[in-house]
Biotite code that builds the C-alpha atoms (Angstrom):
import biotite.structure as struc

atoms = struc.array([
    struc.Atom([4.402, 0.032, 34.115], chain_id="A", res_id=1, res_name="MET", atom_name="CA", element="C"),
    struc.Atom([7.717, 1.474, 32.980], chain_id="A", res_id=2, res_name="GLN", atom_name="CA", element="C"),
    struc.Atom([7.952, -0.975, 30.064], chain_id="A", res_id=3, res_name="SER", atom_name="CA", element="C"),
    struc.Atom([4.460, 0.107, 28.904], chain_id="A", res_id=4, res_name="PHE", atom_name="CA", element="C"),
    struc.Atom([5.621, 3.717, 28.833], chain_id="A", res_id=5, res_name="ILE", atom_name="CA", element="C"),
    struc.Atom([8.551, 2.741, 26.628], chain_id="A", res_id=6, res_name="MET", atom_name="CA", element="C"),
    struc.Atom([6.539, 0.480, 24.289], chain_id="A", res_id=7, res_name="ILE", atom_name="CA", element="C"),
    struc.Atom([3.537, 2.781, 23.823], chain_id="A", res_id=8, res_name="PHE", atom_name="CA", element="C"),
    struc.Atom([5.413, 5.390, 21.715], chain_id="A", res_id=9, res_name="PRO", atom_name="CA", element="C"),
    struc.Atom([6.693, 2.584, 19.451], chain_id="A", res_id=10, res_name="LEU", atom_name="CA", element="C"),
    struc.Atom([3.126, 1.426, 18.865], chain_id="A", res_id=11, res_name="LEU", atom_name="CA", element="C"),
    struc.Atom([2.086, 4.956, 17.938], chain_id="A", res_id=12, res_name="LEU", atom_name="CA", element="C"),
    struc.Atom([4.937, 5.277, 15.465], chain_id="A", res_id=13, res_name="ILE", atom_name="CA", element="C"),
    struc.Atom([3.996, 2.068, 13.651], chain_id="A", res_id=14, res_name="SER", atom_name="CA", element="C"),
    struc.Atom([0.311, 3.025, 13.539], chain_id="A", res_id=15, res_name="CYS", atom_name="CA", element="C"),
    struc.Atom([0.996, 6.414, 11.977], chain_id="A", res_id=16, res_name="THR", atom_name="CA", element="C"),
    struc.Atom([3.375, 5.188, 9.304], chain_id="A", res_id=17, res_name="GLU", atom_name="CA", element="C"),
    struc.Atom([2.795, 6.729, 5.874], chain_id="A", res_id=18, res_name="ASN", atom_name="CA", element="C"),
    struc.Atom([2.637, 4.508, 2.780], chain_id="A", res_id=19, res_name="TRP", atom_name="CA", element="C"),
    struc.Atom([3.404, 5.607, -0.757], chain_id="A", res_id=20, res_name="SER", atom_name="CA", element="C"),
    struc.Atom([2.761, 3.975, -4.104], chain_id="A", res_id=21, res_name="CYS", atom_name="CA", element="C"),
    struc.Atom([5.842, 2.685, -5.954], chain_id="A", res_id=22, res_name="VAL", atom_name="CA", element="C"),
    struc.Atom([6.216, 1.238, -9.437], chain_id="A", res_id=23, res_name="GLN", atom_name="CA", element="C"),
    struc.Atom([9.370, -0.600, -10.429], chain_id="A", res_id=24, res_name="GLN", atom_name="CA", element="C"),
    struc.Atom([9.192, -2.122, -13.881], chain_id="A", res_id=25, res_name="GLY", atom_name="CA", element="C"),
    struc.Atom([6.155, -4.395, -14.050], chain_id="A", res_id=26, res_name="ASP", atom_name="CA", element="C"),
    struc.Atom([5.631, -4.356, -10.286], chain_id="A", res_id=27, res_name="THR", atom_name="CA", element="C"),
    struc.Atom([3.386, -2.095, -8.225], chain_id="A", res_id=28, res_name="LEU", atom_name="CA", element="C"),
    struc.Atom([3.729, -2.048, -4.440], chain_id="A", res_id=29, res_name="PHE", atom_name="CA", element="C"),
    struc.Atom([3.644, 0.232, -1.428], chain_id="A", res_id=30, res_name="SER", atom_name="CA", element="C"),
    struc.Atom([6.557, 1.420, 0.664], chain_id="A", res_id=31, res_name="MET", atom_name="CA", element="C"),
    struc.Atom([6.267, 2.781, 4.184], chain_id="A", res_id=32, res_name="SER", atom_name="CA", element="C"),
    struc.Atom([8.084, 5.818, 5.518], chain_id="A", res_id=33, res_name="SER", atom_name="CA", element="C"),
    struc.Atom([10.379, 3.407, 7.403], chain_id="A", res_id=34, res_name="SER", atom_name="CA", element="C"),
    struc.Atom([11.225, 1.453, 4.214], chain_id="A", res_id=35, res_name="GLY", atom_name="CA", element="C"),
    struc.Atom([8.929, -1.560, 4.712], chain_id="A", res_id=36, res_name="ALA", atom_name="CA", element="C"),
    struc.Atom([7.337, -2.978, 1.566], chain_id="A", res_id=37, res_name="MET", atom_name="CA", element="C"),
    struc.Atom([3.661, -3.911, 1.398], chain_id="A", res_id=38, res_name="GLY", atom_name="CA", element="C"),
    struc.Atom([0.851, -4.688, -0.992], chain_id="A", res_id=39, res_name="SER", atom_name="CA", element="C"),
    struc.Atom([-0.237, -2.025, -3.458], chain_id="A", res_id=40, res_name="ALA", atom_name="CA", element="C"),
    struc.Atom([-3.454, -1.214, -1.605], chain_id="A", res_id=41, res_name="ASP", atom_name="CA", element="C"),
    struc.Atom([-1.578, 0.165, 1.431], chain_id="A", res_id=42, res_name="LYS", atom_name="CA", element="C"),
    struc.Atom([-0.296, 3.205, -0.457], chain_id="A", res_id=43, res_name="GLY", atom_name="CA", element="C"),
    struc.Atom([-1.860, 3.172, -3.914], chain_id="A", res_id=44, res_name="CYS", atom_name="CA", element="C"),
    struc.Atom([-5.279, 4.503, -4.758], chain_id="A", res_id=45, res_name="SER", atom_name="CA", element="C"),
    struc.Atom([-7.698, 2.499, -6.876], chain_id="A", res_id=46, res_name="SER", atom_name="CA", element="C"),
    struc.Atom([-7.037, 4.924, -9.735], chain_id="A", res_id=47, res_name="ASP", atom_name="CA", element="C"),
    struc.Atom([-3.268, 4.355, -9.474], chain_id="A", res_id=48, res_name="GLU", atom_name="CA", element="C"),
    struc.Atom([-3.740, 0.577, -9.491], chain_id="A", res_id=49, res_name="ILE", atom_name="CA", element="C"),
    struc.Atom([-6.159, 0.818, -12.420], chain_id="A", res_id=50, res_name="ARG", atom_name="CA", element="C"),
    struc.Atom([-3.748, 3.024, -14.429], chain_id="A", res_id=51, res_name="SER", atom_name="CA", element="C"),
    struc.Atom([-0.853, 0.669, -13.693], chain_id="A", res_id=52, res_name="PHE", atom_name="CA", element="C"),
    struc.Atom([-2.833, -2.349, -14.926], chain_id="A", res_id=53, res_name="GLU", atom_name="CA", element="C"),
    struc.Atom([-3.893, -0.537, -18.081], chain_id="A", res_id=54, res_name="LEU", atom_name="CA", element="C"),
    struc.Atom([-0.307, 0.562, -18.886], chain_id="A", res_id=55, res_name="ARG", atom_name="CA", element="C"),
    struc.Atom([1.251, -2.791, -17.973], chain_id="A", res_id=56, res_name="THR", atom_name="CA", element="C"),
    struc.Atom([-1.307, -5.308, -19.198], chain_id="A", res_id=57, res_name="PHE", atom_name="CA", element="C"),
    struc.Atom([-3.384, -3.302, -21.683], chain_id="A", res_id=58, res_name="GLY", atom_name="CA", element="C"),
    struc.Atom([-6.627, -3.920, -19.791], chain_id="A", res_id=59, res_name="SER", atom_name="CA", element="C"),
    struc.Atom([-8.140, -3.687, -16.329], chain_id="A", res_id=60, res_name="VAL", atom_name="CA", element="C"),
    struc.Atom([-9.860, -6.567, -14.537], chain_id="A", res_id=61, res_name="ASP", atom_name="CA", element="C"),
    struc.Atom([-12.494, -4.597, -12.622], chain_id="A", res_id=62, res_name="GLU", atom_name="CA", element="C"),
    struc.Atom([-13.787, -7.708, -10.827], chain_id="A", res_id=63, res_name="GLU", atom_name="CA", element="C"),
    struc.Atom([-10.295, -8.488, -9.524], chain_id="A", res_id=64, res_name="ALA", atom_name="CA", element="C"),
    struc.Atom([-9.816, -4.867, -8.405], chain_id="A", res_id=65, res_name="LEU", atom_name="CA", element="C"),
    struc.Atom([-13.018, -5.076, -6.384], chain_id="A", res_id=66, res_name="ARG", atom_name="CA", element="C"),
    struc.Atom([-12.182, -8.494, -4.929], chain_id="A", res_id=67, res_name="ALA", atom_name="CA", element="C"),
    struc.Atom([-8.491, -7.889, -4.216], chain_id="A", res_id=68, res_name="ASP", atom_name="CA", element="C"),
    struc.Atom([-8.401, -4.193, -3.291], chain_id="A", res_id=69, res_name="PHE", atom_name="CA", element="C"),
    struc.Atom([-11.991, -3.097, -2.683], chain_id="A", res_id=70, res_name="GLY", atom_name="CA", element="C"),
    struc.Atom([-11.852, -0.697, -5.649], chain_id="A", res_id=71, res_name="CYS", atom_name="CA", element="C"),
    struc.Atom([-15.128, 0.549, -7.061], chain_id="A", res_id=72, res_name="ARG", atom_name="CA", element="C"),
])
């Protein structure tokens, strides 16, 4: 029981982690408040992903946005 009490707060911390959208050069990704990197959809909105694609590639593949990120 004591180990559960010690582990439970760690689980809460990881579940409430905040993700932000980051662009570095031609790469868009998300970074958590603890410094972990993740896919763009964790911290980027569909509009941010769409704008990034338009700036970087000159066009937006709406079908891929829907399939890959659930953007509408």
